[in-house]
N, C-alpha and C positions, 0 to 999 in steps of 0.2 A: 761852921759852917757844914762839920761831918752830920751834926746833927740836925739839920733839915734835911741831907741829901736821903738820910735812912726811911725816913717818913715819906719822903717824896718817891723814892724808888718803890716803898711799897704802895701807897695809895696807885701809882702808875700800874703796876703787876695788878693788883686789884682791878682798877677799870678794865685793864685788857682784857682778863680774866674773867669780869660779867660781860664782856661784849664778846666775847667769845661764845660762853655760855649761850646767851640769844641766838647768836647767829645758828649754836649746834640744834637750839631747839628750835626756832626756824626751819632750818634744813630737814631736820624728821619731820615736823608738821606738815612740810610740801612733800615730802615722801610717802606719809603713811594717806595722805588724803589722796595724792595722785590713785595708789592702790585701792585703797579703800572704798573708793567713788568709781571705779573700775569698773573691782567685783560688784558691789551695789549693784551697777544700773543693768552689768549682765545676767545678773544675778536675777532680778526685777521683771527684764525683761522674758528669760527664762521660764518663770513662775506664772508669768500672765498668756504666755504659749504656749506651754504643757504642763504648767501644776507641779506639783513637788518633785515626782520622779524628772523632768526634764532639769528641773532646778538640780537634785541631785547627782545627773548625770553630768550636768554642764561642772557643777565643781571637783569631782573627779577626773573630768577628761581637760578640764581647761584651765582651772585654778592657777596650778603650778606655772603653765605656759606664760600665762599673762603675768603672773609673778615674775617669772626671768624677762621676760620684753621689761617692763617698766625699769627693771633693776639696769638691762643694758642702755636703759634709757637715760641714764645721769651721766651729767657728764662728769664728778669728781666720784671718787672711790668711795659713794655709798649703796648702799643694799637696803630695803627692806622686804619682811617676813613677819609671817603671823605665825606664833607659838603656843600653846597650852598645857599644862599638865595632864589634859585627858585630850589628846591629840586624834584625829582620824585618819590622818593623812602621816604615812611616817616621816616621810620628807618635814613635814611641819613638831618633828619633835625637838624638846629644847637641849639644847646645847648645855653641858654641865652648870657653867655661867649665867644662864638664862633662867634653867632652873628654881637655882638658887632664889632670884629674884620674883619668879613665879610663885615658889613658896610661900616667901614673904608677902605678895601681896595678897593670897590667899586667907595667910594668916589673920590680915590687919583686916581684909575685910568680913572675914567669918567673926570678929572682933568688934565687927561693926562701926567701922574706921571708914572714912572717905580716903581712898588714895587719891594720891597725886593726879591730874592730868597726864602729866609725862614726869617719867624717873629717868635721869640722865647720871652713866655709869660710865666712869673712866677706866677705860682696860687695860689700857696702856697709856706712855707719853704721846702720841699723836691721835689716839683711837679711845672714839665712846658708842657706847650701844643709850638707845634711850627707849624709854617703852613707853605703850600706852595704853591703856587697859582697856581689853575687850569684853561688852557685857552684853548678856541679853535682853536686848529691848527693843525686840516687835516681837509680838504672836507669831509671826509666818515663820520664825526661827526657833520655833520650836515643834513645827513638823517636823523637823531631821535630827535636833537636837534635845527633844526633850526626853518625857518618861517613854519609855520603850510601849507599853500599853496604850498612849497615846499617837503613838506617831501615824504617819501617813505609811500604810502599808505595803504599796507600793515603791515608795523612794526607802523607807528601810531596807527591803531586800536589795534593791540594787545597790545601796548604802552597802551592804553585807556580804554581798557576791563583790565589790571591788576593794573593804577593807575589812577582811575577815577580824583583824585584830582590833576596830574600830572600839574606842575607851571617848569618845564624844557624844555621848547620851545622858540623858538625868536629867539635865537642866532646868531649872524652872525660871520665869520671867524674872528680871532683874539678878542673876548670877553671873559672875565673874566668871567668863570664858573664857579669857587666856589674853596676848599681846601682842600687838605690833611690836616686831622690833626695829629698827634703824640701827646698822653699825655705818657710823662715819669717820672714816679716815681723814685727819687735814694734812694736806703734803702742801 
């Protein structure tokens, strides 16, 4: 009887773990999509209305507030933010554990490896961080994040005024820009 019980317990724990992993990934996807779509919609509207300068001003004045509003809207202890090794806004600088993951992602990216769509890291018994890579995948991104010599001059002037320590330029199409990070506390 004991011989059958142990494999059954192991199988049960494995199934619970797999379901939990799927739920964590789904919760992370939902949080990322909410932030990503909100920021993209607003950014596109500002680009259309006033070009790269207005888009740069929108990012510096509104992106953090929108991120905060979205985080407040979650029922559970879930937060989402963007981070990068080459951040523009110091509020987006990576925590030490996030830096490790970003450095590993960048190393794999530079080696030509395909990054997973989502990376799940357990940081405590009931706490996870889920990472989704962000790539430079639209030419319009390069107006504020590309080579300094080709940036929109007015937008870059506003960026330097708002972020004198800006590290978020020099990207090319297809580059790894950073990651969305979702912190999920299961209670």
